[in-house]
Structures are given as C-alpha cells and as structure tokens.
C-alpha positions in Angstrom: 269.0 -45.6 -23.1 271.0 -48.8 -22.7 272.9 -50.4 -25.6 273.3 -54.1 -25.8 275.0 -56.4 -28.4 273.5 -59.9 -28.8 273.7 -62.8 -31.1 270.2 -64.2 -31.9 267.9 -65.6 -34.4 264.7 -64.1 -35.8 261.8 -66.3 -34.9 259.0 -64.0 -35.8 258.7 -60.9 -38.0 255.6 -58.7 -38.6 255.2 -55.6 -40.8 254.7 -52.3 -38.9 253.7 -49.1 -40.7 254.9 -48.6 -44.2 258.6 -49.6 -43.9 259.2 -50.9 -40.2 259.2 -54.4 -38.7 258.4 -55.8 -35.3 260.7 -58.7 -34.6 261.1 -61.4 -32.1 264.7 -62.5 -31.5 265.7 -65.6 -29.6 269.0 -64.8 -27.8 271.1 -67.1 -25.4 271.1 -64.8 -22.4 268.0 -62.6 -22.7 265.6 -65.1 -23.8 263.0 -63.8 -26.4 263.3 -60.1 -27.2 260.6 -58.1 -28.8 262.4 -55.4 -31.0 261.4 -52.7 -33.6 263.5 -52.4 -36.7 262.7 -49.0 -38.2 263.0 -48.9 -42.0 264.0 -52.5 -42.3 261.6 -53.0 -45.3 263.2 -50.3 -47.3 265.0 -51.8 -50.3 268.4 -50.1 -49.4 268.1 -50.5 -45.7 271.1 -52.0 -43.9 268.7 -54.0 -41.7 267.0 -55.6 -44.7 268.9 -59.0 -44.7 269.4 -59.4 -41.1 265.8 -59.0 -40.1 264.4 -61.9 -42.1 262.8 -64.9 -40.5 265.3 -67.4 -39.4 268.2 -65.2 -39.9 271.0 -65.7 -37.2 273.1 -62.6 -36.7 274.7 -60.1 -34.3 272.4 -57.3 -33.3 273.0 -54.0 -31.7 269.9 -53.0 -29.8 268.9 -49.9 -27.8 266.8 -50.5 -24.8 264.4 -47.8 -23.5 262.1 -48.8 -20.6 260.8 -52.2 -21.7 261.2 -51.7 -25.5 264.1 -52.5 -27.8 265.0 -50.9 -31.0 267.5 -52.3 -33.5 270.3 -50.0 -34.5 272.5 -52.3 -36.6 272.9 -55.9 -37.4 275.4 -58.3 -39.1 274.3 -61.5 -40.7 276.0 -64.8 -39.6 273.8 -67.5 -41.1 270.8 -67.1 -43.4 270.0 -70.8 -43.9 269.6 -70.2 -47.5 268.5 -73.8 -48.4 265.6 -73.6 -46.1 264.4 -70.5 -48.0 264.4 -72.1 -51.3 262.8 -75.5 -50.4 259.1 -75.4 -49.3 259.3 -78.8 -47.5 262.4 -77.5 -45.5 260.6 -74.2 -44.8 257.6 -76.0 -43.6 259.5 -78.1 -41.1 261.6 -75.3 -40.0 258.5 -73.2 -39.4 257.0 -76.1 -37.4 259.9 -76.3 -34.9 260.0 -72.6 -34.7 256.5 -72.6 -33.4 257.5 -75.0 -30.7 260.5 -72.8 -29.8 258.3 -69.8 -29.6 255.9 -71.7 -27.3 258.7 -72.8 -24.8 260.7 -69.7 -24.5 260.0 -66.5 -22.6 261.8 -63.1 -21.9 264.7 -62.9 -19.5 265.3 -66.6 -19.7 268.6 -68.4 -20.1 268.1 -70.1 -23.6 271.6 -71.0 -24.4 271.0 -74.8 -24.7 267.6 -74.2 -26.5 269.2 -71.8 -28.9 272.0 -74.3 -29.6 269.6 -77.1 -30.3 267.4 -74.9 -32.5 270.5 -73.8 -34.6 271.8 -77.4 -34.8 268.4 -78.6 -36.0 268.1 -75.8 -38.6 271.5 -76.7 -39.9 270.5 -80.4 -40.4 267.3 -79.3 -42.2 269.2 -76.8 -44.4 272.4 -78.7 -45.1 271.5 -82.4 -45.1 269.3 -84.8 -46.9 268.2 -86.6 -43.7 264.5 -87.4 -43.3 262.7 -84.3 -42.1 260.5 -86.3 -39.9 263.5 -88.0 -38.3 265.2 -84.7 -37.6 262.0 -83.3 -36.0 261.7 -86.3 -33.8 265.2 -86.0 -32.5 264.6 -82.3 -31.8 261.4 -83.0 -29.9 262.9 -85.5 -27.5 266.0 -83.3 -26.9 263.9 -80.0 -26.3 261.9 -81.9 -23.8 265.0 -82.9 -21.9 266.2 -79.2 -21.9 262.7 -78.2 -20.6 263.0 -80.7 -17.8 261.0 -83.6 -19.1 263.8 -86.2 -19.0 262.1 -89.6 -19.3 263.4 -92.6 -17.2 265.5 -94.6 -19.7 267.8 -96.8 -17.6 265.2 -99.5 -16.8 261.5 -100.3 -16.5 259.8 -97.4 -14.6 257.7 -99.9 -12.7 259.8 -103.0 -11.9 263.4 -102.1 -12.8 263.5 -104.8 -15.5 266.1 -104.0 -18.1 264.3 -106.0 -20.9 262.5 -103.0 -22.4 259.7 -103.3 -25.0 257.6 -100.1 -24.6 257.7 -96.4 -23.9 255.1 -95.2 -21.4 253.7 -91.7 -21.6 251.8 -92.2 -18.4 255.0 -93.1 -16.4 257.5 -91.0 -18.4 259.9 -93.7 -19.6 260.5 -97.3 -20.6 258.6 -100.3 -19.6 259.1 -104.0 -19.9 256.5 -106.3 -21.6 254.8 -107.4 -18.3 254.4 -103.9 -17.0 253.3 -102.6 -20.4 250.3 -105.0 -20.4 248.8 -102.8 -17.5 249.4 -99.6 -19.5 247.1 -99.3 -22.6 248.8 -96.1 -23.7 252.3 -97.7 -23.7 254.0 -97.5 -27.2 255.8 -100.6 -28.4 259.3 -100.0 -29.5 262.2 -102.1 -30.9 265.6 -102.4 -29.5 266.9 -100.0 -32.1 264.4 -97.4 -31.3 265.1 -97.8 -27.5 268.8 -97.3 -28.2 268.0 -94.3 -30.4 266.1 -92.6 -27.6 268.8 -93.2 -25.2 271.4 -91.8 -27.6 269.4 -88.7 -28.4 269.0 -87.9 -24.7 272.5 -88.6 -23.7 274.7 -87.7 -26.6 276.9 -84.6 -27.0 274.6 -81.8 -28.4 276.6 -81.6 -31.6 276.2 -85.3 -32.3 272.6 -86.0 -31.6 271.8 -86.3 -35.3 274.8 -88.5 -36.1 273.0 -91.9 -36.5 270.3 -93.3 -38.6 267.4 -95.8 -38.3 265.4 -98.0 -40.4 262.1 -96.7 -41.8 260.1 -98.9 -39.3 262.1 -97.5 -36.4 261.9 -94.0 -37.6 258.1 -94.3 -37.4 258.4 -95.7 -33.9 260.5 -92.8 -32.8 258.2 -90.3 -34.5 255.1 -91.7 -32.6 257.0 -91.5 -29.3 258.3 -88.0 -29.9 254.9 -86.6 -31.1 252.9 -88.1 -28.3 255.3 -87.3 -25.6 255.7 -83.7 -26.7 252.0 -83.1 -27.0 251.4 -84.6 -23.6 254.1 -82.6 -21.8 253.4 -79.3 -23.5 249.6 -79.9 -23.3 249.2 -78.9 -27.0 248.9 -80.9 -30.2 251.4 -79.7 -32.7 250.7 -80.4 -36.4 252.7 -79.7 -39.4 250.7 -77.3 -41.6 251.2 -76.4 -45.3 252.4 -72.9 -45.6 250.7 -72.4 -49.0 
C-alpha cells in the first residue's frame, strides 16, 4: 500500500454503510480522488470534522490498487459562514457542481483549486453580491479550461471600439460587426473593462473591484451564456430545500 499526504477540499460526500463515507476530494496534483473514510460518521471519530462538504484540509491517504482510504485528516478551513447561511450555501454548491464537472482524476488542478478556494472565501467572508462573485468565477474558470475569449479588439475587423460580446466568435465585437451577429450581447465600457480585468488580473485580485447593478447584470449574462455554450450544459442555481 502506498501512503500519500495531500491538501484538498471535499467536493462530494455520500454515506456508506452505517458509519462510513465515500468522499470526492479535489487536490492540486492528483485531481479528483475518490476516497473511503471508515467510521467518519461516528460521533467521536477523528475524521468527523475533516470529511464534511467544503472542508479544506490536509489528508493522509492509503492507496491500494485504484482505491484510496483515509487514515487521518487535519482541518485547515471549514468555511463556517457558508454552512450557516442558506443563500451562501446554495451558491457554493452551484459552483461546486461546475468544479465537479470540469475536473478529473490524475489532473493538475492547482489553478482550478486556487480559484475555487478564493471564490469560496469571497462567498464566506464578504458581503459582495453572490451573482457577481459567481460571474467572475465563471469567466476565470473558462480561461483556466482553455476558453480564453479574444478581448484586445473586435474579433472580426480589429476595431478597438467595443460594444458587444460575441458567443459565436468567442470575444468582443464592434457595433458594425455585431449587427451581423444576432447572438452578440451588448455591453457597456465598464463591463468590457471588467471582463478584461477578470481574465488578466492576478488570481488573488480578481474580485477586487465593483460594478453598478446594470453592469453586473451585463456581466452575469455574458458569463452565464458563455459558460453554458463552452461546457455544453445549462447550469442553474437550484434551491437546496
């Protein structure tokens, strides 16, 4: 049996038997790991706290063939405020579903995990608009996945006077070119600049700005439509209860 120590976050948990759990852990170097945690549901188990949904911790795992078993864990961050606020939990669960869909086993997930943790921190510890946080997350995760839109000029004529975002052509369009693209989304200068910032800023600073309500709505539309188009799936925020 091989023993490994990893930092990771629990992105799924399922009960197994009377006291055990089957977990999915997102790690930076191993991607998603399916792992059993024996006795984790016992009231006095040392694994009880560290095996909860959205717990970020350090885990000692044993690998046998293609299966992992958790031996011990140490909690690093529980995101307590998410657990006590239904709205925050709903949005955190929503982005976790996206994370689950775009990650696999044996994958380098360092940048994905960093974005995920940063987003969860913003949801947990700030009062920023949850739709705004989600929009920023969506555009940034698409960049990580290789769907970087063209944002330096119009994707068709190279004009720098941008008025629309084109899903069809993966980037900005000027007013004239947008007339030929019925699916192009009209955006203001502030929204254009926000998109550029989100895609180019240091990972730790991508949430360090704000927008008017109107521009947040524009950003939300662009992020939603672009994500659904690239991942070929319609993501909706669903009530948990």
